[in-house]
C-alpha positions in Angstrom: 17.1 22.4 6.7 20.1 23.7 8.8 22.9 20.7 7.4 21.2 21.8 3.0 22.6 25.7 4.0 26.1 24.9 5.3 26.0 22.6 2.7 25.8 25.0 -0.3 25.2 28.0 1.2 24.4 29.9 -2.5 21.7 27.2 -2.9 18.2 29.1 -3.0 16.2 28.0 0.8 13.9 26.6 -1.7 12.0 24.6 2.2 10.3 27.8 3.5 6.3 26.8 3.9 6.0 23.3 4.7 2.2 22.4 4.0 0.5 19.2 4.2 -2.5 17.3 3.7 -4.7 15.9 6.9 -5.2 13.2 4.9 -2.4 11.8 5.4 -3.4 11.9 9.1 -6.5 10.4 8.9 -4.5 7.1 6.7 -1.5 7.2 9.1 -4.6 6.4 11.7 -5.7 3.3 9.8 -2.1 2.0 10.7 -2.0 2.6 14.0 -0.6 5.9 14.4 -1.7 8.3 16.6 -0.3 12.5 14.7 -1.5 15.4 15.1 -1.6 18.0 12.8 1.8 20.5 12.9 3.8 17.3 14.5 6.0 16.4 11.2 6.9 20.4 11.4 4.2 21.8 8.6 3.7 26.2 8.6 0.1 24.6 7.1 -2.6 21.6 7.3 -4.9 21.8 3.8 -7.7 19.8 3.6 -9.4 18.9 -0.3 -6.1 19.9 -2.0 -4.2 17.0 -3.7 -0.8 17.8 -2.0 0.9 15.3 -4.3 -0.2 15.9 -7.6 0.3 19.3 -7.9 3.1 20.9 -10.1 6.0 22.3 -9.0 5.6 26.9 -9.5 1.6 25.6 -8.8 0.6 28.6 -6.6 -1.6 28.3 -3.5 -3.5 31.8 -2.2 -3.4 31.2 1.2 -6.6 33.6 2.8 -6.8 36.5 2.3 -3.3 37.5 1.1 -0.2 34.8 2.0 0.6 33.5 -1.5 3.2 30.5 -1.8 4.5 29.3 -4.3 5.4 24.7 -4.5 9.0 23.4 -5.5 8.7 19.9 -4.6 8.5 17.3 -2.5 9.0 17.2 1.5 11.4 14.8 1.8 10.2 12.1 5.2 13.8 12.2 7.4 14.0 9.5 10.5 13.4 12.3 12.1 9.9 11.5 12.1 10.1 8.2 14.5 11.1 9.8 17.2 7.4 11.5 16.3 6.2 7.4 16.8 8.0 4.4 15.9 8.0 3.3 11.7 6.3 7.0 10.3 9.5 6.9 8.5 8.3 4.0 7.1 4.3 5.1 6.8 5.3 8.3 5.3 6.6 6.4 1.8 5.1 4.2 -0.8 7.1 2.1 -3.4 4.9 2.6 -6.9 4.3 -0.3 -9.0 7.0 1.5 -11.5 9.4 1.3 -8.8 9.9 4.9 -8.0 9.1 5.9 -4.3 5.6 8.1 -3.0 6.6 10.7 -0.6 3.5 11.6 1.3 4.5 13.9 3.7 3.1 16.8 2.1 5.2 20.0 -0.5 7.6 22.5 0.1 7.3 25.8 -1.1 8.6 30.0 -1.0 6.9 32.1 0.6 5.8 35.1 -2.9 3.8 37.4 -1.5 3.1 36.7 3.1 0.1 37.4 4.8 -2.1 36.0 7.6 -3.7 32.2 7.8 -6.0 31.4 9.9 -7.1 28.2 10.3 -10.8 27.4 7.9 -9.1 30.1 4.7 -9.6 28.7 1.5 -7.1 27.6 0.0 -7.3 28.3 -4.0 -4.8 26.1 -6.5 -3.1 28.0 -9.8 -1.3 26.1 -12.6 0.5 28.2 -14.6 0.7 27.5 -17.9 4.7 26.9 -17.6 4.0 24.3 -14.3 4.4 21.9 -15.7 7.1 19.8 -14.1 6.3 17.1 -11.9 7.5 17.0 -7.9 11.0 16.2 -6.7 12.5 15.9 -3.0 13.6 19.0 -2.1 
């Protein structure tokens, strides 16, 4: 994030919180990778929430207090290969229409802080105005 802040100092930080779906770790394990929660820099690991298909502006209510607004997809970078060779490529998939599916979760901004604990419920709220597909941020 520091490189973006240096290059675009007036741009808002749309990458305050990184969420990854734990189903990605299952998929990576099937491919021979050994990646544990937190290893890819995520702040929150989810299960059962289809993060990659959320709309921009979707609100995630975490635990009793915290609220995160989804701003976009995490764009995986070469640093993932520092965890395990080939990991970056394993988190990308070319779709039949030529688009690139980035599987490394979503980024968001904090609307309301709070304590989030393992096992806390996540409630997904998609505002009517949240119609834009997620793009890398």
